[in-house]
C-alpha positions as CSV (number, residue, x, y, z in Angstrom):
1,M,0.0,0.0,0.0
2,L,2.9,2.4,0.8
3,F,4.5,1.6,-2.6
4,Y,1.1,2.2,-4.4
5,S,0.7,5.5,-2.6
6,L,4.2,6.7,-3.5
7,L,3.8,5.6,-7.1
8,R,0.4,7.3,-7.3
9,H,1.9,10.6,-6.1
10,L,4.9,10.3,-8.5
11,I,2.6,9.7,-11.5
12,H,0.3,12.5,-10.4
13,A,3.2,14.9,-10.4
14,F,4.3,13.7,-13.8
15,C,0.7,14.0,-15.2
16,L,0.4,17.5,-13.8
17,I,3.6,18.6,-15.7
18,Y,3.3,16.5,-18.9
19,F,-0.5,16.5,-19.4
20,R,-1.6,19.5,-17.3
21,I,-4.2,17.1,-15.9
22,E,-7.2,18.4,-14.0
23,F,-9.7,16.4,-11.9
24,H,-13.3,17.5,-11.2
25,G,-15.7,15.8,-8.8
26,A,-13.4,13.0,-7.6
27,E,-15.1,13.4,-4.1
28,R,-18.2,11.8,-5.7
29,V,-16.5,8.4,-5.7
30,P,-17.7,6.7,-2.4
31,S,-14.8,6.2,0.1
32,G,-16.2,2.8,1.1
33,G,-18.5,0.0,-0.1
34,P,-18.9,-1.5,-3.6
35,V,-18.8,1.0,-6.5
36,I,-18.4,0.7,-10.3
37,I,-16.6,3.5,-12.1
38,T,-17.3,3.7,-15.9
39,P,-15.1,6.0,-18.0
40,N,-14.9,6.5,-21.7
41,H,-12.0,4.6,-23.2
42,A,-9.4,6.1,-25.6
43,S,-6.1,5.1,-24.1
44,Y,-4.4,2.2,-22.3
45,I,-3.5,4.6,-19.5
46,D,-7.1,5.8,-18.9
47,P,-7.3,3.6,-15.7
48,I,-4.2,5.4,-14.3
49,W,-5.5,8.8,-15.1
50,V,-8.9,8.0,-13.4
51,S,-7.2,6.4,-10.4
52,I,-4.9,9.2,-9.5
53,P,-7.2,11.3,-7.2
54,I,-9.0,8.4,-5.7
55,R,-7.5,7.2,-2.4
56,R,-9.1,3.8,-2.3
57,R,-7.7,1.0,-4.5
58,L,-9.5,0.3,-7.8
59,R,-9.5,-3.0,-9.7
60,Y,-10.1,-3.3,-13.4
61,M,-9.9,-5.8,-16.2
62,T,-7.0,-5.3,-18.7
63,W,-6.2,-7.2,-21.9
64,D,-3.8,-9.9,-20.8
65,R,-1.3,-8.9,-23.5
66,M,-0.7,-5.5,-21.8
67,F,1.0,-7.2,-18.9
68,R,3.9,-8.0,-21.3
69,V,4.6,-4.4,-22.2
70,P,7.8,-3.2,-20.4
71,V,7.2,-0.6,-17.7
72,L,3.4,-0.2,-18.5
73,G,2.5,-3.8,-17.6
74,P,4.0,-3.7,-14.0
75,V,2.5,-0.2,-13.4
76,L,-1.0,-1.3,-14.5
77,R,-0.7,-4.3,-12.1
78,V,0.2,-1.9,-9.2
79,F,-2.8,0.2,-10.1
80,G,-5.1,-2.8,-9.7
81,A,-5.3,-4.3,-13.1
82,F,-6.0,-8.0,-13.5
83,P,-5.8,-9.9,-16.9
84,V,-8.7,-10.9,-19.1
85,N,-8.5,-12.9,-22.3
86,V,-10.6,-10.8,-24.6
87,E,-10.3,-13.1,-27.6
88,A,-11.6,-16.2,-25.9
89,G,-13.8,-14.7,-23.3
90,D,-12.9,-15.0,-19.6
91,P,-15.5,-16.2,-17.1
92,G,-12.8,-16.2,-14.4
93,A,-12.3,-12.4,-14.8
94,L,-16.1,-11.9,-14.4
95,R,-16.1,-14.0,-11.2
96,Q,-13.2,-12.0,-9.9
97,S,-15.1,-8.8,-10.6
98,L,-18.2,-10.1,-8.8
99,E,-16.2,-11.3,-5.8
100,H,-14.4,-7.9,-5.6
101,L,-17.6,-5.9,-5.6
102,R,-19.4,-8.3,-3.1
103,A,-16.4,-7.8,-0.8
104,G,-17.0,-4.0,-0.9
105,G,-14.4,-3.1,-3.5
106,A,-14.2,-0.5,-6.2
107,L,-14.2,-1.7,-9.8
108,M,-13.5,0.2,-13.0
109,I,-15.2,-0.9,-16.2
110,F,-15.0,0.6,-19.7
111,P,-18.5,0.2,-21.1
112,E,-17.3,0.7,-24.7
113,G,-15.5,-2.6,-24.3
114,S,-12.3,-1.5,-26.1
115,R,-10.5,1.7,-27.0
116,T,-12.1,4.0,-29.6
117,R,-10.4,3.8,-33.0
118,S,-11.8,7.2,-34.3
119,G,-12.0,9.3,-31.1
120,H,-15.8,9.0,-31.1
121,L,-17.7,7.5,-28.1
122,M,-18.8,4.0,-29.1
123,P,-22.0,2.3,-28.0
124,F,-22.0,1.2,-24.3
125,K,-22.3,-2.5,-23.5
126,Q,-24.5,-3.7,-20.6
127,G,-21.8,-5.4,-18.5
128,A,-21.5,-2.6,-15.9
129,I,-25.3,-2.5,-15.5
130,R,-25.5,-6.2,-15.0
131,L,-22.8,-6.2,-12.3
132,A,-24.4,-3.3,-10.6
133,L,-27.8,-5.1,-10.5
134,K,-26.1,-8.3,-9.1
135,T,-24.2,-6.5,-6.4
136,G,-26.2,-3.4,-5.6
137,A,-23.1,-1.2,-6.4
138,P,-23.7,2.4,-7.5
139,I,-22.2,3.5,-10.7
140,V,-20.0,6.6,-11.1
141,P,-19.8,7.7,-14.7
142,V,-16.5,9.4,-15.7
143,T,-15.6,11.5,-18.7
144,I,-12.0,11.8,-19.8
145,I,-11.4,14.7,-22.2
146,G,-8.1,14.7,-24.1
147,G,-7.2,11.0,-23.8
148,Y,-7.5,10.3,-27.6
149,R,-5.2,13.1,-28.5
150,A,-2.8,12.3,-25.7
151,Y,-2.4,8.6,-26.3
152,S,-4.7,6.8,-28.7
153,R,-4.2,3.4,-30.2
154,W,-2.3,5.1,-33.1
155,H,0.4,6.6,-30.9
156,W,3.6,4.9,-29.9
157,F,4.2,7.2,-27.0
158,P,1.9,9.6,-25.0
159,R,1.8,13.2,-26.2
160,P,1.7,16.2,-23.8
161,Y,-2.0,17.0,-24.5
162,K,-4.2,18.7,-22.0
163,L,-6.4,16.2,-20.0
164,K,-9.5,16.8,-17.9
165,V,-11.2,14.0,-15.9
166,F,-14.8,14.6,-14.7
167,Y,-16.5,12.3,-12.1
168,H,-20.3,12.5,-12.3
169,E,-22.9,12.0,-9.7
170,P,-23.3,8.3,-8.7
171,I,-26.2,6.4,-10.2
172,E,-28.3,4.0,-8.0
173,L,-30.2,1.3,-10.0
174,S,-33.4,-0.3,-9.0
175,Q,-34.1,-4.0,-9.4
176,P,-36.4,-4.9,-12.4
177,A,-39.5,-6.9,-11.7
178,D,-38.9,-9.7,-14.1
179,E,-36.6,-11.0,-16.8
180,V,-38.5,-9.2,-19.6
181,E,-38.3,-5.9,-17.8
182,S,-34.7,-6.6,-16.9
183,R,-33.6,-6.8,-20.5
184,L,-35.3,-3.5,-21.4
185,Y,-34.0,-1.9,-18.2
186,M,-30.4,-2.8,-18.8
187,R,-30.6,-1.4,-22.4
188,E,-32.1,1.8,-21.1
189,Q,-29.5,2.2,-18.3
190,A,-26.6,1.5,-20.7
191,A,-28.0,4.3,-23.0
192,R,-28.4,6.6,-19.9
193,L,-24.8,5.9,-18.9
194,Q,-23.6,6.7,-22.3
195,R,-25.6,10.0,-22.4
196,I,-24.0,11.1,-19.1
197,V,-20.5,10.3,-20.2
198,G,-21.1,11.9,-23.6
199,N,-22.8,15.0,-22.2
200,G,-19.6,15.6,-20.2
201,L,-17.7,16.1,-23.4
202,P,-17.5,19.6,-25.0
203,E,-20.4,20.3,-27.3
204,A,-22.3,17.4,-25.6
205,A,-21.0,15.2,-28.4
206,T,-20.2,11.6,-28.9
207,A,-17.1,12.9,-30.7
208,I,-14.1,12.9,-28.3
209,E,-11.8,13.8,-31.2
210,A,-13.7,16.9,-32.0
211,A,-13.7,17.9,-28.4
212,Q,-9.9,17.9,-28.1
213,D,-9.4,21.1,-30.1
214,E,-11.5,23.1,-27.5
215,V,-9.4,22.0,-24.5
216,G,-5.9,21.8,-26.0
């Protein structure tokens, strides 16, 4: 824990200098109990940016190949990443997520499922909603502005682009009455989550790439 705290402060200092990073609303993340944090996803280092101002430890799934990347792999593990086999599916990673939430932990999930290729917000999947309904965890939507320009999948190395991270008000879900209602409810809540994250972007757009020019 001491090493994590030290590393978090060092990376925070680096991000302040290199990315001029700003955080807004991090106090909205509950300090205890289960919670699911759902940012938009443009960069492999989104989880680190989101984790910096949060004192409690976060866990999140990461493509297993990322753990082989020098420097980044070990840092991701220190910041709470655990591997998932995205090609074959990984029920073990899902079980680990459920166990972590039921034990009162904080879990980060990227509802888009993968990094955006174009800079635009992609449709949100229902996994975060399903986990929230199973565990009773609130969901904290997060909007990262600048991530695509700073370090998209097309960049070999992060660029010093201005970053802003917004933590929105937590969402509390209610339990659907039956299976039919549950399917509709999960679709509606995934769309709601996407609207909140998208509305946090400049011009209330689903276009992260277009938003970058306003904050750079």
